[in-house]
C-alpha positions in Angstrom: 94.8 68.2 172.3 95.7 71.7 173.7 94.4 75.0 172.4 97.8 75.7 170.8 97.4 72.5 168.8 94.0 73.7 167.4 95.6 77.1 166.6 98.4 75.4 164.7 96.0 73.2 162.8 93.9 76.0 161.3 96.4 78.9 161.0 99.4 77.1 159.6 99.8 77.0 155.8 98.7 73.7 154.2 101.4 71.0 153.6 102.9 70.9 150.1 101.7 68.2 147.6 105.2 66.7 147.5 105.3 66.4 151.3 102.0 64.6 151.4 102.7 62.1 148.6 106.4 61.5 149.1 106.9 62.4 152.7 109.2 65.2 154.2 111.9 65.5 156.8 110.5 65.5 160.4 109.8 68.9 161.9 107.1 71.2 163.1 104.3 71.8 160.6 104.2 75.4 159.5 108.0 76.1 159.9 109.9 76.6 156.7 111.8 73.6 155.5 110.4 71.3 158.2 106.8 70.4 157.1 105.6 66.9 158.1 103.3 64.7 156.1 100.0 63.6 157.6 100.1 60.3 159.4 99.2 57.4 157.0 98.2 53.8 157.7 101.2 51.6 158.4 100.3 49.3 155.4 100.2 52.2 153.0 102.5 52.0 150.0 103.0 54.5 147.2 104.0 53.6 143.7 104.2 56.4 141.2 101.7 56.0 138.3 103.2 55.7 134.8 102.8 58.7 132.5 100.4 57.8 129.8 99.7 60.0 126.8 96.2 59.4 125.6 95.7 60.1 121.8 93.0 62.6 121.1 91.1 60.2 118.9 90.5 57.9 121.9 89.0 60.8 123.8 86.7 61.7 120.9 85.4 58.6 119.2 85.2 58.9 115.5 81.9 58.2 113.7 81.5 57.6 110.0 81.4 60.8 108.0 83.0 62.8 110.8 86.7 62.1 110.6 89.1 64.3 112.5 92.5 65.4 111.4 94.1 63.1 114.1 92.1 60.0 113.1 94.2 56.9 113.3 92.3 53.7 112.6 93.1 50.7 114.8 96.0 48.7 113.4 97.6 51.6 111.6 99.5 53.0 114.5 102.8 52.2 112.8 102.0 54.9 110.2 101.9 57.8 112.8 105.5 58.7 112.1 106.2 56.6 109.0 107.8 58.4 106.1 108.7 55.4 103.9 106.6 52.3 103.0 107.7 49.6 100.5 105.2 47.7 98.4 106.4 44.4 97.0 105.2 42.3 94.0 102.3 40.0 94.6 102.6 36.3 95.2 99.4 34.3 95.0 97.5 37.5 94.8 99.0 38.8 98.0 101.1 41.9 98.1 103.5 42.4 101.0 104.0 45.9 102.6 107.1 46.5 104.6 108.9 49.3 106.5 112.4 50.6 105.7 113.9 47.8 107.9 112.1 45.3 105.6 109.8 44.2 108.4 106.4 43.1 107.3 103.7 45.5 108.5 100.7 44.7 106.2 99.6 42.5 103.5 97.1 43.4 100.7 95.1 40.7 99.0 93.8 41.1 95.5 90.1 40.0 95.6 87.2 39.6 93.2 83.5 39.9 94.0 81.7 36.7 93.3 83.2 33.4 92.2 84.5 34.3 88.8 88.3 34.5 88.7 88.7 35.3 85.0 89.9 38.5 83.3 86.4 39.6 82.7 86.1 40.5 86.4 88.8 43.0 86.2 87.5 44.5 83.0 84.1 44.9 84.7 85.5 46.5 87.7 84.6 43.9 90.2 87.9 43.8 92.1 89.6 45.4 95.0 92.2 45.0 97.8 92.0 44.4 101.5 94.8 45.5 103.8 95.5 43.1 106.6 97.8 42.7 109.5 100.5 40.0 109.3 98.2 37.8 111.4 95.5 38.3 108.7 93.2 40.7 110.6 91.4 43.0 108.0 92.0 46.7 108.5 90.8 48.5 105.3 89.7 47.8 101.8 89.4 49.4 98.4 86.9 48.7 95.7 87.5 49.6 92.1 84.9 50.6 89.5 85.6 51.2 85.8 84.1 54.0 83.7 85.9 53.4 80.4 85.1 55.3 77.2 86.3 55.2 73.6 89.2 57.6 74.2 89.6 57.4 78.0 90.0 54.8 80.7 88.9 56.1 84.1 88.9 54.0 87.2 87.4 55.0 90.6 88.6 53.3 93.8 86.7 53.9 97.0 88.7 53.4 100.2 87.2 52.5 103.6 88.5 51.2 106.9 86.9 48.4 108.9 84.1 48.2 109.8 82.7 50.6 107.2 84.3 54.1 107.6 84.9 55.8 104.2 88.2 57.6 103.8 88.1 58.9 100.3 88.3 58.1 96.6 91.1 57.6 94.2 90.5 58.4 90.5 92.8 57.1 87.8 92.8 58.4 84.2 94.6 56.3 81.7 97.0 55.1 84.4 99.0 58.3 84.1 97.2 60.8 86.2 95.5 60.2 89.6 93.5 62.4 91.9 92.6 61.7 95.5 89.6 63.2 97.2 88.1 63.1 100.7 84.6 62.0 101.6 83.3 65.4 100.9 84.6 65.4 97.4 87.4 67.9 98.1 90.5 67.2 96.1 93.5 66.4 98.3 96.3 65.3 96.0 97.1 65.2 92.3 99.5 62.5 91.2 101.3 62.3 87.9 103.3 59.4 86.6 106.5 60.3 84.9 108.7 57.9 83.0 112.0 58.2 81.1 114.6 55.9 79.5 117.3 57.2 81.8 115.6 56.9 85.2 113.0 54.9 87.1 109.3 55.7 86.9 108.1 58.0 89.6 104.8 59.3 90.7 104.9 62.9 91.8 102.4 63.9 94.5 101.3 67.4 95.1 98.4 69.3 96.6 96.2 71.3 94.2 98.2 74.4 93.1 101.1 73.3 95.4 104.6 71.9 94.8 105.6 68.2 94.8 105.9 67.1 98.4 105.8 63.3 98.2 106.8 60.5 95.8 106.1 57.0 94.8 109.3 55.6 93.3 109.5 52.4 91.2 112.6 50.8 92.5 113.2 47.6 90.5 110.1 45.5 90.9 108.7 47.2 93.9 107.2 50.6 94.7 108.5 52.9 97.4 106.2 55.5 99.0 107.9 58.5 100.5 105.8 61.0 102.5 106.3 63.6 105.3 106.3 61.9 108.7 103.6 64.3 110.0 101.1 63.5 107.2 97.7 62.5 108.5 97.4 58.7 108.8 94.2 58.6 106.8 96.0 60.3 103.8 98.9 57.8 104.2 96.4 55.0 103.9 95.0 56.5 100.7 98.5 56.8 99.2 99.4 53.2 100.3 96.3 52.0 98.4 97.4 53.9 95.3 100.9 52.3 95.6 99.2 48.9 95.9 97.2 49.6 92.7 100.3 50.8 90.9 102.2 47.6 92.0 99.3 45.4 90.8 99.3 47.1 87.4 103.1 46.5 87.1 102.7 42.9 88.2 100.0 42.3 85.5 102.1 43.9 82.8 105.2 42.0 83.8 103.3 38.7 83.6 101.9 39.5 80.3 105.3 40.2 78.8 
């Protein structure tokens, strides 16, 4: 190698990234528009890597009690942009949950604790629901506890995702007013049930001291949850469980009548 070659090697500007990776027209290195890529092995092949967007929750694993705003539990990815979820009447204690295209996305099984399957279990508060994938893989569950008095009927429903990550609590008062709180006890939503003879029953959802921004509509024999698409997934899960509970109450009343 001549002295001029050494001079060219250390004084010429470095090759561009695109020239190194994708190659460039032949020419003398250092001359504008004619940079050459370094010599690569003959068996070298280049395949562009796919562009992959890694969700933030995968980079920062969530631990119980430290949920982030972007927390999306495994199996609930379909809720990331969902703005409408339909909850259908139960069959053999199983409620079907579908998207607007009527595709099955979840099931929710009504379950008792213990072996008793009589009405005393529900009165005692020993019941709950488990959301599963269509292939029956459990994703989340809700347990209900009663605190009934002479003039009031208050139910508490604690919601967690598998394996045991609490999401929040739903409180129901006389089946007409509901509140949803996070794991710190902060109130997230207030829900009021409104009925009339001229229209279907609706549940109006608003934040404390805020306007109504979401609804649960009773459409025939099913419930239809409508939420903003950018709502946090964990809050959508809480509202889905509320819709499931409302559907269960409607199923019970329909069967009694």
